C-alpha positions in Angstrom: 82.9 82.5 57.3 81.3 78.7 57.3 84.3 76.0 56.9 84.0 72.7 55.4 84.5 69.8 58.2 85.0 67.4 55.1 87.9 69.4 53.4 89.7 70.1 56.6 89.5 66.6 57.0 91.2 65.5 54.2 94.2 65.5 56.0 93.5 64.7 59.4 96.9 63.0 60.0 99.0 65.7 59.4 96.9 68.3 61.2 96.9 66.1 64.6 100.3 65.4 64.9 101.4 68.9 66.2 98.0 69.0 68.6 99.3 65.9 70.0 103.1 67.1 70.1 101.7 70.0 72.4 99.8 67.9 74.4 102.8 65.4 75.5 104.1 68.9 76.9 101.2 69.5 79.1 101.7 68.8 82.6 98.0 69.2 84.7 97.4 66.9 87.2 93.7 66.2 87.7 91.9 69.4 85.9 88.4 69.8 86.4 87.8 72.0 83.2 89.4 72.1 80.1 88.3 74.5 77.0 89.6 73.3 74.0 89.6 76.9 71.7 89.2 76.6 68.2 88.0 73.3 68.9 86.8 72.9 65.1 85.7 69.2 64.4 86.6 67.8 67.7 89.1 65.5 66.9 91.5 67.0 69.3 88.7 67.1 72.2 88.2 63.9 72.0 92.1 63.4 73.0 91.8 65.8 75.9 88.6 63.7 77.2 91.2 60.2 76.8 93.5 61.8 78.7 91.3 63.5 81.3 88.4 61.3 81.6 86.9 63.2 84.7 87.5 66.8 83.5 84.6 68.7 82.3 85.2 69.5 78.8 84.2 72.9 76.6 84.6 72.9 73.0 84.5 76.3 71.5 84.9 77.5 67.9 83.3 80.0 65.8 81.7 77.6 62.8 78.7 76.4 63.4 79.5 73.5 60.6 82.3 72.7 62.6 80.6 72.0 65.9 78.2 70.2 64.5 80.3 67.4 63.2 82.2 67.6 66.7 79.1 66.9 68.2 79.2 63.5 66.4 82.9 62.7 67.8 82.4 63.4 71.6 78.6 64.4 72.7 79.5 64.2 76.5 81.7 67.6 75.6 79.8 71.1 76.0 79.8 72.6 72.5 80.0 76.2 72.1 79.4 78.8 69.2 81.5 81.8 70.0 84.3 84.3 68.7 88.1 82.6 70.0 88.9 86.0 71.6 86.2 87.0 73.6 84.6 83.7 75.0 84.3 83.8 78.6 84.5 80.7 80.2 81.7 79.8 83.1 84.5 79.5 85.5 88.8 79.6 85.6 89.8 77.2 83.6 92.4 74.5 84.3 93.9 74.3 80.8 93.0 76.0 77.7 94.5 74.1 75.2 94.4 75.8 71.7 95.5 73.8 68.5 96.0 75.7 65.1 93.7 78.5 66.1 94.7 81.7 67.6 96.6 82.8 64.1 93.4 83.9 63.1 93.2 86.4 65.5 95.1 89.3 65.5 96.7 91.7 68.5 98.4 88.4 70.1 99.8 90.8 72.9 96.3 91.9 74.2 95.2 87.9 73.1 97.5 86.2 75.3 97.6 88.3 78.4 93.7 87.7 78.5 93.9 83.9 78.2 96.1 83.9 81.0 93.8 86.0 82.8 91.0 83.6 82.3 93.4 80.4 83.8 92.5 79.1 87.7 95.7 79.2 90.0 98.9 76.6 88.3 96.7 76.2 85.1 98.0 75.8 81.8 97.2 77.7 78.3 98.9 75.2 76.1 98.9 76.6 72.3 100.6 75.9 68.5 100.1 77.9 65.9 101.3 77.4 62.4 104.4 79.9 61.5 104.9 79.1 57.7 104.1 82.5 56.2 106.6 83.1 54.6 106.6 79.7 52.8 105.6 79.3 49.2 102.2 78.1 49.8 101.4 81.1 51.7 103.7 83.6 49.5 101.8 82.0 45.9 98.9 83.1 47.7 100.0 86.6 47.9 101.2 86.8 44.9 98.1 85.0 43.1 95.6 87.5 44.9 97.5 90.8 43.1 98.4 89.0 39.5 94.7 89.9 38.4 91.3 91.9 38.1 90.5 90.7 41.3 92.9 92.4 43.2 91.3 95.5 44.7 89.1 92.6 46.1 91.3 90.5 47.9 94.0 93.0 49.1 91.6 93.7 52.1 91.5 89.8 52.8 95.8 89.5 53.1 96.9 89.7 56.6 100.7 90.1 57.5 102.3 87.1 59.3 99.8 87.0 62.5 102.4 84.8 64.6 105.3 86.2 65.9 108.5 84.8 66.2 109.5 82.9 69.8 111.4 85.9 71.5 107.7 88.1 71.2 105.9 85.7 73.0 109.1 84.8 75.8 108.9 88.8 76.4 105.0 88.4 76.4 104.9 85.3 79.3 108.3 86.3 80.6 106.9 85.8 84.4 105.3 82.3 83.4 108.6 80.8 82.1 106.7 79.6 79.3 108.2 76.6 77.4 108.6 77.1 73.6 109.5 75.7 70.7 109.4 75.3 67.2 109.0 72.4 64.4 109.0 72.2 61.1 107.4 69.0 60.0 107.8 67.6 56.3 104.3 66.2 55.2 104.3 63.8 52.8 101.5 64.8 50.7 99.8 62.3 48.2 97.1 63.0 45.6 96.9 66.1 42.7 96.9 69.4 43.9 97.8 68.3 46.8 99.3 71.4 48.7 96.5 73.5 47.1 93.9 70.9 48.5 95.5 71.4 52.3 94.9 75.1 52.0 91.8 74.9 50.3 90.9 74.1 53.8 92.5 76.7 55.6 94.1 79.7 54.9 92.9 80.1 50.9 89.3 79.8 52.2 88.7 83.5 53.3 90.2 84.2 49.9 88.2 82.2 47.4 84.9 83.1 50.0 85.2 86.7 48.6 85.5 86.1 45.0 82.9 85.4 42.5 83.1 83.8 39.3 85.1 83.8 37.1 87.4 85.4 39.3 87.1 82.6 41.8 88.4 80.6 39.5 90.6 82.2 37.3 92.4 83.0 40.8 92.7 79.6 41.7 93.9 78.5 38.7 97.0 81.2 39.0 97.4 79.8 42.4 97.9 76.0 41.7 100.3 77.2 38.6 101.7 78.7 41.5 102.0 76.2 43.9 102.4 73.3 40.9 105.8 75.2 40.5 107.0 75.2 44.3 105.9 72.4 45.3 106.7 69.6 42.4 105.3 66.0 42.8 107.9 63.9 43.1 108.2 60.5 41.2 106.7 58.0 43.5 103.8 60.9 43.5 104.6 62.1 46.8 104.6 66.0 47.4 106.6 67.2 50.0 105.0 70.0 52.2 107.4 71.5 54.7 105.2 73.3 57.9 106.7 75.0 60.6 104.7 75.4 63.7 105.3 77.3 67.0 104.5 75.9 70.5 103.8 77.8 73.4 102.8 75.8 77.1 102.4 78.5 80.1 101.3 78.1 83.5 99.6 80.8 85.4 101.0 80.8 89.3 100.2 78.6 91.8 97.5 79.5 94.7 99.3 81.6 97.4 100.1 79.0 100.7 
């Protein structure tokens, strides 16, 4: 599946804010190797480079289109096209930072154990994932997907909530005493069809890619109609979009003295 950097970056400011909130909670001293896992267009990788200018940076993403944009943002980093769930770093990693990417992967029990195993002694795993899959933005998507002649085509692309609750990740990472918290942002979006434009850059795209015309337009119109009722545009032109995100910071055991 190819991604459109321009569509994703339409809301670059609101999408960047959770990454900053996560970065502010990472204490890593002077890391030598940092991996931005699911780096996308590289705007978060650039922040990592500013925070730790002497570190070697590797940005990993499955989208060549996103990485082409990232290379222009930060030519000094190493950019790798790879599957996020199976990529193997060249050496133990001091910081694995992942902003809004791991929810695309299944089997988080195995995934997070694997990521911890990639860390150097004392290394940090810092993850932010959306946890808004019961919000109207996603419920309307599922409802629209099964409401028309395209239903059989889209059922295979509908995923149950891919992110567990905080207790799931605590139990999974308990030996590291992880720092886990949630924030529900209230994004004030501008413009027509603001929530639809947001999801076009993320969750809606795999469904649209699975359809040809006229079903593609029909499904999008059905989704747009439902979203307009769920997220009315206010008199001042703003659409308020509540978005919950889950944050995890976990540290590997330090090397024995």
